[in-house]
KEKE-439092 format. One record per atom (N, C-alpha, C): residue in three letters; y, z, x. Coordinates in pm, whole numbers, plus 50000, padded with zeros to 5 digits. Each point is the difference from the previous one (the first is absolute). Example, Ala and Ser with C-alpha at 12.3 -4.5 7.8 and 13.67 -1.06 7.14 Angstrom:
2
ALA494315078051319;ALA501195000049911;ALA501205000050090;SER501054992849965;SER501195000650082;SER501095007349923;
***
This chain:
415
UNK202420971134377;UNK499094999049887;UNK500515008349882;UNK500575012050028;UNK500535008349894;UNK501194993449932;UNK500844993650082;UNK501174993149945;UNK499574988749909;UNK499014992050044;UNK499514988849923;UNK499395004749869;UNK499205010950006;UNK499385005149878;UNK501065004949902;UNK501015007250052;UNK501065004949915;UNK500734988749931;UNK500274989450074;UNK500694988449943;UNK499184993949887;UNK498714997750024;UNK499154994149897;UNK499905009149878;UNK499925013150023;UNK499885009449890;UNK501244999549910;UNK501184999250062;UNK501224999649921;UNK500084987249918;UNK499584988950058;UNK500034987549926;UNK499025000349883;UNK498835006050021;UNK499025001049893;UNK500535008549886;UNK500695011050032;UNK500595008449897;UNK501034992149919;UNK500834992250070;UNK500994991749932;UNK499334990249904;UNK498944993450048;UNK499314990149917;UNK499395006549877;UNK499345011450015;UNK499385006949888;UNK501055005049902;UNK501155003850054;UNK501115004749918;UNK500444989049902;UNK500184987950050;UNK500434988949916;UNK498854995549910;UNK498775000050054;UNK498824995949923;UNK499845008849876;UNK500215013150015;UNK499895009249888;UNK501004996349890;UNK501224996650041;UNK501024996249902;UNK499604987349925;UNK499504990250073;UNK499714987149938;UNK498855000849903;UNK498955007050034;UNK498754999249923;UNK499895010149888;UNK500465012150020;UNK499765010449900;UNK500804996949874;UNK499385001549888;UNK500694998149873;UNK499954985949947;UNK499434990750075;UNK499924986249952;UNK498714997849922;UNK500044990549907;UNK498804996249927;UNK499264989350078;UNK498765002650033;UNK499274991050088;UNK499354988349926;UNK500114999549865;UNK499444988549932;UNK500964988050001;UNK501245002050042;UNK500974989150001;UNK500274995250142;UNK498944998750077;UNK500154996050139;UNK500164984850013;UNK500624996050111;UNK500254985950032;UNK499584997950145;UNK499314989150030;UNK499554997050135;UNK500764987950054;UNK500325000350128;UNK500834989550058;UNK499524996450139;UNK499974987050031;UNK499664994950132;UNK501074989850037;UNK500605001450120;UNK501084991150040;UNK499874995750146;UNK500434988050028;UNK500134994850136;UNK501415002850049;UNK500145003250128;UNK501285004250057;UNK500394990850115;UNK501274996250005;UNK500534991950110;UNK501445004250025;UNK500355001950128;UNK501375004250029;UNK500334999850147;UNK501085006950034;UNK500515000250136;UNK500425014050039;UNK499905003050130;UNK500535012350056;UNK501484997850029;UNK500835009449958;UNK501444998950023;UNK500355003850144;UNK500984993150055;UNK500465002650137;UNK501105010549997;UNK499645012249956;UNK501025010249980;UNK500425006950128;UNK499284998050109;UNK500375005650129;UNK499464990850109;UNK500694999050115;UNK499534991250108;UNK498595003350050;UNK499555012349984;UNK498675003750048;UNK498884993749918;UNK500314996149877;UNK498994993949915;UNK499904985050022;UNK501104993750041;UNK500064985550010;UNK498864994050084;UNK499685005450121;UNK498924994050080;UNK498625001149936;UNK499865008849902;UNK498695002249938;UNK499704990149888;UNK501034993149952;UNK499834991049886;UNK499514986450049;UNK498774996649965;UNK499404987450042;UNK499624990949882;UNK499825005449886;UNK499604992149885;UNK500275007449872;UNK499744993849885;UNK500255006549871;UNK499015011449974;UNK500385008649910;UNK499115010649952;UNK499244994749879;UNK498685000950005;UNK499174996249885;UNK499105011649965;UNK499525000249878;UNK499125010949960;UNK499724999649852;UNK499665011549944;UNK499675000849859;UNK500075014249950;UNK500045001349869;UNK500085013349939;UNK499135000449876;UNK499315011249983;UNK499315003149875;UNK500625012749945;UNK500115000849869;UNK500655011549939;UNK499425002649862;UNK500105012549958;UNK499695003849863;UNK501255006449943;UNK500364996049879;UNK501225004849937;UNK499685006649866;UNK500915008449956;UNK499845007149873;UNK501314999249922;UNK499904995749878;UNK501174999249913;UNK500305013649939;UNK501185005550026;UNK500375012649936;UNK500164997849850;UNK499715010449922;UNK499934998549855;UNK501005008949926;UNK500815007550072;UNK501015008149934;UNK499665014549981;UNK498915004750069;UNK499635014149986;UNK501065009350058;UNK500794994850093;UNK501035008050065;UNK501374993849975;UNK501005008450007;UNK501344995449967;UNK500444988550090;UNK499705000950131;UNK500504989850092;UNK499354986549975;UNK498814999549940;UNK499394987349963;UNK500934992249905;UNK500505007249899;UNK500864993549902;UNK501404997450056;UNK500525009350078;UNK501324998250059;UNK500064987350085;UNK498884996650069;UNK499964988750094;UNK499294987849941;UNK499894999449865;UNK499464988349932;UNK498534997550034;UNK499215010550008;UNK498564999450022;UNK499644992650129;UNK500305006050115;UNK499664993450127;UNK498504999750025;UNK499624991850097;UNK498604998950045;UNK499885006950135;UNK498995008750014;UNK499745006350129;UNK498734994150058;UNK499904999650132;UNK498854993650062;UNK499635005950134;UNK498824996250048;UNK499515003550133;UNK499614986950068;UNK500594997450118;UNK499764987550070;UNK499355002150136;UNK499204990250042;UNK499414999450133;UNK500334986350057;UNK500694999850115;UNK500524987550055;UNK499504998050142;UNK499664987550032;UNK499614996150136;UNK501024990050053;UNK500455002450126;UNK500954991150066;UNK499414994850130;UNK500004987050022;UNK499834994250133;UNK501414997750051;UNK500395007050107;UNK501405000750042;UNK500444988350088;UNK499154989950017;UNK500414987850068;UNK499985000650151;UNK499605011250058;UNK499895001750145;UNK498775008650027;UNK498814993850011;UNK498765007950007;UNK499905008950123;UNK500664996450111;UNK499895007950123;UNK500885012449995;UNK501264998549956;UNK500955011050007;UNK500165007649868;UNK499894993149886;UNK500235006649872;UNK498735001949918;UNK499064990850014;UNK498735001549929;UNK500164999249850;UNK499395009549929;UNK499995000349855;UNK500495013549950;UNK500415000049876;UNK500445012549936;UNK499365001149863;UNK499765012449957;UNK499445002949869;UNK500885010649935;UNK500324998249874;UNK500845009549929;UNK499345004249870;UNK500135012749967;UNK499495005649876;UNK501145008149937;UNK500384996549878;UNK501225006149947;UNK500044999949848;UNK500585010249939;UNK500334999849858;UNK501374993649979;UNK500224994149884;UNK501284993749973;UNK500305000549851;UNK501214996149965;UNK500414999549861;UNK500814987249976;UNK499734993449889;UNK500754988249957;UNK500905003949883;UNK501314998150019;UNK500975002849895;UNK500314987049925;UNK499624998649874;UNK500194987349929;UNK501474997449966;UNK500464987950027;UNK501344995749963;UNK499974989949887;UNK498934991949994;UNK499854989949896;UNK498555000049954;UNK499785001049869;UNK498645000649947;UNK499904991349876;UNK498994991250002;UNK499664992249882;UNK498484998350000;UNK499464993349900;UNK498554998149995;UNK499514990850112;UNK500874991550050;UNK499604990450102;UNK500485003850139;UNK501245004450011;UNK500625002250131;UNK500475014350014;UNK499755005850117;UNK500495013450032;UNK500624999750140;UNK501165006350014;UNK500695000850128;UNK500325014550029;UNK499675004750122;UNK500155014150037;UNK500505001350143;UNK500545011650030;UNK500285003550140;UNK499005010750042;UNK499644999850128;UNK498895008150051;UNK500455009050112;UNK499465012250004;UNK500245009250110;UNK498725007650028;UNK499675001650129;UNK498785007150035;UNK500085006150139;UNK499135009750025;UNK499955006650131;UNK498605005550022;UNK499504998850123;UNK498675005150030;UNK499745000150149;UNK498774996550038;UNK499555000450138;UNK499674986050049;UNK500204997750130;UNK499574987650063;UNK499275003350129;UNK499094991150038;UNK499205001550121;UNK500054986850077;UNK500275000750129;UNK500084987850081;UNK498895000050106;UNK499504988150031;UNK498934998950098;UNK500534999150143;UNK501284996450016;UNK500614999150133;UNK501295008150001;UNK500175008150105;UNK501255007150018;UNK500345000250149;UNK501095006250035;UNK500444999750140;UNK498935005450095;UNK499325010549959;UNK499105006950092;UNK498644993250016;UNK499644990749912;UNK498754992850025;UNK500234985350033;UNK501294996350024;UNK500294986250043;UNK500704999450135;UNK500695010650037;UNK500774999750125;UNK499265007550111;UNK498784995750028;UNK499205006150105;UNK499434989250092;UNK499675004350123;UNK499384990550093;UNK498494999949980;UNK499274993050087;UNK498554998549984;UNK499265013250016;UNK500645009950064;UNK499375013250019;UNK500415009949891;UNK500844995449908;UNK500435008849891;UNK501245008150031;UNK500674997350112;UNK501215007250036;UNK501204994449923;UNK500865008949952;UNK501174995949924;UNK501014993350092;UNK500474988449959;UNK500984992650078;UNK501415003649955;UNK500955000550093;UNK501375003449963;UNK500714988149936;UNK501115002949930;UNK500844989449946;UNK499674996649857;UNK501024994549929;UNK499854996549861;UNK500194985149974;UNK500554992850096;UNK500274985849977;UNK498704992249980;UNK499904993649884;UNK498834991949970;UNK498785007949959;UNK500105013449993;UNK498875008149958;UNK500205004649855;UNK499005006749947;UNK500075004349861;UNK500865012649986;UNK501314998050011;UNK500935011149983;UNK500265002949853;UNK499444992049911;UNK500235001949857;UNK499225011749943;UNK498765002150047;UNK499115010049942;UNK499435008850109;UNK500145013149985;UNK499495009450099;UNK498865008649951;UNK499464997249880;UNK498925008249946;UNK499114991649909;UNK498795004949979;UNK499064993149910;UNK500385002349855;UNK500345012449965;UNK500355003749863;UNK501524999649984;UNK500474993649894;UNK501424998549978;UNK500345001349852;UNK501295001649974;UNK500514999549864;UNK500064985449956;UNK499824997649870;UNK500144986649943;UNK500955000849881;UNK501064992050003;UNK500964999449891;UNK500084985649949;UNK500204998549871;UNK500124986649944;UNK500945000149880;UNK500684988949980;UNK500874998449885;UNK500264985349976;UNK500174996149875;UNK500244986049972;UNK499984997149851;UNK499714987549967;UNK499994995549861;UNK498714992249974;UNK499555000149874;UNK498784992849965;UNK500074995349855;UNK499214989649973;UNK499904995649862;UNK498564995849971;UNK499655000249872;UNK498684995349955;UNK500204990049887;UNK499144990149997;UNK500034989649897;UNK498614999349937;UNK499935002549871;UNK498715000949931;UNK499304986449995;UNK498695000250034;UNK499154988149994;UNK499005000649885;UNK499985011549932;UNK499085001849889;UNK498715006850041;UNK499305005749902;UNK498705006750021;UNK500095011350103;UNK501125006850008;UNK500185011350090;UNK500464996450139;UNK500084987350032;UNK500414995750134;UNK501504996650002;UNK500625002950115;UNK501414996650022;UNK500184995150142;UNK500944990950017;UNK500444996150134;UNK500985010650049;UNK499805005050121;UNK500865010550055;UNK500684994950127;UNK501265003350016;UNK500754996250120;UNK500965011350036;UNK500205001950132;UNK500895010650047;UNK500794995250121;UNK501135006550023;UNK500754998250125;UNK500455013850043;UNK499515004550115;UNK500175013950041;UNK500535001550142;UNK500675011150021;UNK500305005250134;UNK499005011050029;UNK499384999750119;UNK499045010250040;UNK500405005850135;UNK499665012550023;UNK500375006850124;UNK498855008550051;UNK499764999350131;UNK498985008250066;UNK500655007050120;UNK499915013050006;UNK500465007850117;UNK499505014249984;UNK500225008350103;UNK499535013949993;UNK501125010250004;UNK501254995549985;UNK501105009449996;UNK500245007250132;UNK499684993550112;UNK500225005450135;UNK499155012350031;UNK498925001949927;UNK499065010550041;UNK499294995850127;UNK499784987150016;UNK499454994650125;UNK500844987850039;UNK500444999650124;UNK500824988850049;UNK499204991850100;UNK500374987150018;UNK501124993049939;UNK499764997249852;UNK501104998749925;UNK499874998749855;UNK501134991449944;UNK500094987650045;UNK501004990949943;UNK499674996849855;UNK498725000649962;UNK499594997349864;UNK499894985249971;UNK499334996849890;UNK499874986249953;UNK500534999049859;UNK500844989849977;UNK500504996849867;UNK499574985949964;UNK499554998149876;UNK499524986949955;UNK500754995849874;UNK500084987049980;UNK500314994249870;UNK498824991349963;UNK499335003449889;UNK498754993349964;UNK500044994649858;UNK499424988249983;UNK499744994649867;UNK498535002249968;UNK499705002749872;UNK498625002249958;UNK499764992549870;UNK498824994349987;UNK499614993149878;UNK498525002349975;UNK499655001949873;UNK498605002749970;UNK499745000949851;UNK498905006749967;UNK499535001149863;UNK499955014749959;UNK500425002649879;UNK500005013449943;UNK499134999749875;UNK499085009849987;UNK499075000049888;UNK500025013449928;UNK500224999449871;UNK499985011949915;UNK498834998649902;UNK498905007150023;UNK498814998149916;UNK500215004149855;UNK500995008649974;UNK500235004849864;UNK501334995049946;UNK500434988450044;UNK501324995149959;UNK500114998349849;UNK498924996049937;UNK500054997449856;UNK499835012849917;UNK499645010950065;UNK499885012649928;UNK501385006049981;UNK500315004249883;UNK501325005349970;UNK500055014950032;UNK500655003350110;UNK500205014050034;UNK501225005249926;UNK499865011749945;UNK501115005849926;UNK500965007050097;UNK501164994150017;UNK501035006550081;UNK500645011249920;UNK500175011150064;UNK500595011549932;UNK501514998049992;UNK500575002549885;UNK501424998249981;UNK500675013249962;UNK499485010550057;UNK500615013149980;UNK501414999950055;UNK500915005649927;UNK501395000550046;UNK500185012050092;UNK500084997450128;UNK500245010750096;UNK501495002950007;UNK500315012450023;UNK501405003850013;UNK500594993850126;UNK501264996349993;UNK500674994750118;UNK500095010850107;UNK500014995550126;UNK500235009550109;UNK501395005949986;UNK500155013050020;UNK501335006149988;UNK500974993750100;UNK501154996149953;UNK501024994150087;UNK500845011250062;UNK499355007950083;UNK500705011250064;UNK499734999750149;UNK500885006250074;UNK499885000350145;UNK498925010150042;UNK499274996450106;UNK499015009050058;UNK500175000050152;UNK499575010550062;UNK500115001450145;UNK498655002950061;UNK499824995250123;UNK498765002250075;UNK500325004050143;UNK499195008850053;UNK500075003750142;UNK498624997750060;UNK499914991350101;UNK498704996250057;UNK500035001950151;UNK498905005550053;UNK499835001850144;UNK498914990550047;UNK500304992450105;UNK499074990150054;UNK499615003350142;UNK498824995450040;UNK499545001350137;UNK499094988650038;UNK499784998350131;UNK499124989450047;UNK500004999250150;UNK499364989650053;UNK499934997750144;UNK500204985150025;UNK500584996950116;UNK500114986050038;UNK500074998850151;UNK499704988250050;UNK500104997250143;UNK501234991550024;UNK500454999850126;UNK501204992650036;UNK499664987150074;UNK499115001050100;UNK499744988750089;UNK498524999750034;UNK499454988050005;UNK498554998650015;UNK499485005250134;UNK500865000950104;UNK499565005050130;UNK500135015150013;UNK500645006449903;UNK500215014650010;UNK498765007949959;UNK499234994749905;UNK498805007049948;UNK500335014049954;UNK501055001149919;UNK500465013149954;UNK500494998949856;UNK499715010349920;UNK500505000849864;UNK501115010349992;UNK501024996949921;UNK501145009049982;UNK500095004049853;UNK500455012649972;UNK500165004249861;UNK501254993949937;UNK499894997049871;UNK501154995449923;UNK500045008049871;UNK501175000949941;UNK500145007449876;UNK501314996649931;UNK500135004549876;UNK501214997449924;UNK500135010249888;UNK501245002249958;UNK500315007649881;UNK500864991049913;UNK499594998049876;UNK500704990949910;UNK500395007149872;UNK501264998749963;UNK500505005649873;UNK500574988549918;UNK499574999149874;UNK500444988849918;UNK500465004649862;UNK500934992349944;UNK500485001849865;UNK499854986649929;UNK499224999649891;UNK499704987249934;UNK500025001549849;UNK500064988349934;UNK500054999849853;UNK499324987449949;UNK499085001149901;UNK499424988049941;UNK501064991749928;UNK500004986950026;UNK500904990949929;UNK499304993349884;UNK498684997550016;UNK499144995549891;UNK498725008150011;UNK499034997449913;UNK498815008549995;UNK499094998750122;UNK500184989750082;UNK499114998250114;UNK500754998850133;UNK501305002050000;UNK500784998250124;UNK501075010850010;UNK500085005950120;UNK501065009550026;UNK500714996650129;UNK501285003750006;UNK500824997550118;UNK500575013350047;UNK500185001250131;UNK500545012450051;UNK500634998750136;UNK500555011150046;UNK500575001150133;UNK499285011250073;UNK499844998350130;UNK499305010150078;UNK500695002950131;UNK499765011950051;UNK500425003950135;UNK498725002350080;UNK499874993050113;UNK498785000550080;UNK500335005050141;UNK499265009950045;UNK500135004950138;UNK498684997450071;UNK500044992350109;UNK498804995950072;UNK499925006850136;UNK498765003650035;UNK499705004650136;UNK498994990350059;UNK500304994650119;UNK499104990450065;UNK499815004150146;UNK498805005150031;UNK499725005250133;UNK500014989650111;UNK499914987149966;UNK499984989950106;UNK501314999650077;UNK501085004949938;UNK501284999550068;UNK500215011950094;UNK498905006750031;UNK499985009450110;UNK499314994250122;UNK499504987749987;UNK499344993250111;UNK501064994950098;UNK499965005150121;UNK501064997250098;UNK499684987450080;UNK501024991550014;UNK499904988250086;UNK501244999650088;UNK499805000750132;UNK501124999150095;UNK499874987250081;UNK498864998250060;UNK499684987450069;UNK498494999450012;UNK499504988250020;UNK498544998650003;UNK499375007350118;UNK500795003250103;UNK499475006650119;UNK500245015049999;UNK500665005149898;UNK500375014149998;UNK498845008449948;UNK499575010350074;UNK498865008249956;UNK500315008649878;UNK501295001349961;UNK500355008049883;UNK499804992549869;UNK499704987250008;UNK499804992049879;UNK498845005549917;UNK500175000049867;UNK498885002849910;UNK499654987749916;UNK500704989050023;UNK499664987349937;UNK500384988650094;UNK499304989049987;UNK500344988050076;UNK500734989849915;UNK500415004249880;UNK500594990749904;UNK501524999550018;UNK500524989050046;UNK501434998350020;UNK500694994549877;UNK499985007349889;UNK500654995849876;UNK501175009149966;UNK499795013150008;UNK501055009849977;UNK500285007250132;UNK501255000450039;UNK500355005750131;UNK500205015149985;UNK498915007450022;UNK500025014649991;UNK499695005750137;UNK500905007850052;UNK499835005850134;UNK499715015049995;UNK500005005949879;UNK499765014349987;UNK499425002749862;UNK499025008949994;UNK499365003749874;UNK500915009749926;UNK500724994949899;UNK500925008249923;UNK499664999349851;UNK500105011449932;UNK499685000549858;UNK500914990949919;UNK501274999150036;UNK500954992249921;UNK499604985349991;UNK499344994850103;UNK499574986049997;UNK498874997549900;UNK499335010549959;UNK498844998649911;UNK500375001349852;UNK501285002849972;UNK500455002349864;UNK500864988349952;UNK499694995149880;UNK500864990149933;UNK500125003949854;UNK501184998049945;UNK500275003549860;UNK500604987849932;UNK499494996949882;UNK500494988349928;UNK500115002549851;UNK500624990749932;UNK500095000149854;UNK499314987549949;UNK499215001349893;UNK499194988949951;UNK500254997249853;UNK499894987249966;UNK500074995249861;UNK498574997149958;UNK499545006649894;UNK498585000349969;UNK499694992949868;UNK498984991450005;UNK499544992649882;UNK498525003149982;UNK499625004649880;UNK498625004649979;UNK499464995549865;UNK498764995150003;UNK499274996449878;UNK499125011849960;UNK500035003849874;UNK499275011649951;UNK498754995249927;UNK498825004050052;UNK498714996349942;UNK499255012749964;UNK500465006949899;UNK499395012749966;UNK500285010450107;UNK498935005750056;UNK500175010050105;UNK500304993950136;UNK499814987050011;UNK500254993050127;UNK501374993549996;UNK500725001250110;UNK501304993650016;UNK499964991750127;UNK500374987349990;UNK500074991050115;UNK501464996350023;UNK500475002750121;UNK501424998250027;UNK500304992150124;UNK501204994350002;UNK500534993450119;UNK501405005450021;UNK500205006450115;UNK501275006450032;UNK500664992650116;UNK501304998049992;UNK500764994050109;UNK501085009850041;UNK500185001550133;UNK500885010650047;UNK500924996050113;UNK501015008350020;UNK501004998450105;UNK500075013050078;UNK499834999250133;UNK500115011950083;UNK501465004650007;UNK500245012849968;UNK501315006050016;UNK500135007250133;UNK498885005550046;UNK499945006650131;UNK498854993850078;UNK500324993750113;UNK498974992450072;UNK500364999050149;UNK499675010250079;UNK500314999550144;UNK499324988450071;UNK498874995349947;UNK499234989450066;UNK500784986950008;UNK500914997949906;UNK500704987049999;UNK500804997750128;UNK500425010850066;UNK500764998550125;UNK499115000150123;UNK498675000549979;UNK499044999350111;UNK499234986949998;UNK500404990849914;UNK499384986849988;UNK501104989649978;UNK499824987550045;UNK498894994750079;UNK499945006250140;UNK498835000050057;UNK499755006750127;UNK500934994850110;UNK500134986850013;UNK500794994350109;UNK501465004249993;UNK500555000949879;UNK501395004149987;UNK500165015050020;UNK499115007949939;UNK500125014650009;UNK499795005150141;UNK499224992950081;UNK499735004550136;UNK501154997150096;UNK500964991949959;UNK501124996450089;UNK501335005749955;UNK500125003849873;UNK501285005549952;UNK499765008749878;UNK500985008449968;UNK499925008649883;UNK500434992249877;UNK499165000149896;UNK500284992649878;UNK500565009349893;UNK500814994449914;UNK500585007749890;UNK500104990949877;UNK498884998249932;UNK499914990549890;UNK500505006249869;UNK500564991749911;UNK500415005049868;UNK498805002349910;UNK500275003749875;UNK498935002849905;UNK499164987549972;UNK500664988649981;UNK499344987249976;UNK500434990150107;UNK499044993050059;UNK500304991250113;UNK498944989050006;UNK500324988650060;UNK498984989550016;UNK498975003950105;UNK498754996349977;UNK498975003550098;UNK498834990249992;UNK499214999750106;UNK498794992050011;UNK498815009349988;UNK499204998449894;UNK498895009249976;UNK498974999950111;UNK499964989350082;UNK499064999450111;UNK500455008850117;UNK501265004549997;UNK500545007850111;UNK500455014049962;UNK500145002849871;UNK500415013349956;UNK499605001949853;UNK499975012749959;UNK499545003249864;UNK501074997649895;UNK501285001950035;UNK501084997149908;UNK500345011449906;UNK500894997049903;UNK500535010249910;UNK499315000049862;UNK499134990249975;UNK499374998449868;UNK498535004050007;UNK499515007349900;UNK498585003349991;UNK499524998149857;UNK498704998549983;UNK499414998849867;UNK498695007549996;UNK499575003549880;UNK498755007349980;UNK499284994649876;UNK498724997050016;UNK499124997149886;UNK499245012949971;UNK500135005349879;UNK499545013449967;UNK499044999749881;UNK498925007850009;UNK499155003049885;UNK500015015149978;UNK500245004149875;UNK500015014349968;UNK499095002449880;UNK499255010850005;UNK499095003449890;UNK500235014549959;UNK500265002149872;UNK500265013549948;UNK498685007149975;UNK499755010750074;UNK498775007649982;UNK500185011449900;UNK501265003049965;UNK500325009849896;UNK501424997349953;UNK500505008549916;UNK501364998149948;UNK501035000050112;UNK499785008050102;UNK501015001650105;UNK499594994250135;UNK498694999250029;UNK499584996150135;UNK499524985450002;UNK500254993750114;UNK499584986250020;UNK499534998150144;UNK499154989950019;UNK499624995650134;UNK500544985950018;UNK500274996550125;UNK500664987350025;UNK499534994150132;UNK500044986850008;UNK499754992950125;UNK501004988550006;UNK500544997450120;UNK501004989550012;UNK499924993050134;UNK500574988250005;UNK500134992250123;UNK501474997850025;UNK500505005350111;UNK501414998550037;UNK500144988350096;UNK500994991649976;UNK500184988050082;UNK501474998150036;UNK500224992350109;UNK501314994550033;UNK499874984949987;UNK500574994649891;UNK499804986049965;UNK498514997049997;UNK499524990150077;UNK498584996449995;UNK499145008550093;UNK500595009750070;UNK499255008250097;UNK499635013549939;UNK498695002849996;UNK499545013049952;UNK500325010750104;UNK500465011649953;UNK500265011250091;UNK498895010349995;UNK499695005249881;UNK498875009349990;UNK499575001649855;UNK498785005049983;UNK499465003949870;UNK500255014849981;UNK500485003849883;UNK500345014149974;UNK499205005249881;UNK499495012250015;UNK499195006549897;UNK500755012349950;UNK500165001049868;UNK500905010449951;UNK499485008349885;UNK500635011549983;UNK499805009049888;UNK501375003549946;UNK500184998449868;UNK501325002049942;UNK500005009249881;UNK501235003849962;UNK500215008649884;UNK501074993849911;UNK499694998849870;UNK500934994449903;UNK500675011549923;UNK501305000049996;UNK500745010849934;UNK500184996849852;
***
């Protein structure tokens, strides 16, 4: 119960963190209301999801949006984007195993094409999702006892509360009198970052169509055209410490500590985008979970993925270098980092079948199957918020290709 409460509390903090950014400072008289129908498919990104897909995903979304007016420098730098708050309902096409999902999230539309009739934008958002079916309320017998095995069960979702991510493109076509036809095509993601397993996650590709209404469309809002100074084109450095918890295997019922130290050097290339390089050192406690054989009493996990026969600190440490891309939205920075492990003892302990029969010695870059090993490539979706000139708070999701590894919560210092 304490673990579940802690998980929900962290997600609520994340949601309020983004909500504060979206809403504060906006003019509420320039609101826009939107209602859309949703239709799409669940992607077969892992074999564990395939048996769960029985039909299309259908649903709907209601949202309220606010047109930025130029009160802040980033409004003008990004061509006056639209920020919004959305509430989405999904029927996941499998009422017994997947049920329904609900998402609540803030988002931002970056305009690429604007005219009086047609507008085209790209969209990015993040928030919370809630599912009515997960592994623990679908994989039970008539007495409520948990059944073993993942084949054909809901291995995609292991918790009620999850992260929700979305990105895509949208356009609006004016119909007059404040009404517009709205259409979107989005990628959506639901998972919990391995705080509760199993956690294969769900990925969707969805089309949306509906009506958008701006009650004050004919009212002329005065956009501010103050000339803000360009962001200094100089290098800056950050040092951030991260921490968190994650589970390894659904039968272990155990949480392990995770952490990271990240040092980055970056430089703005334009007023809203900066690029940089980083050095990342990761600690992952799950790689102290010993597996020798299923019958051995020394085992601390039943998961035959990484062949670990002894709890050693060196197995828990990985060091990599990352190429960092970040969008600057005032005090908020949204980034996507891609990295290469330079030091990674785990690579020679996976795949399990090979590592258990012979000693492996893999090069820095090598071919691999993500279903059998983590590999040499990692990525991070990062949100950072500057609370003062030097200090920042951060939250990120670290992944190996389409597989989430853990959610990390950080505190950093900008030099």
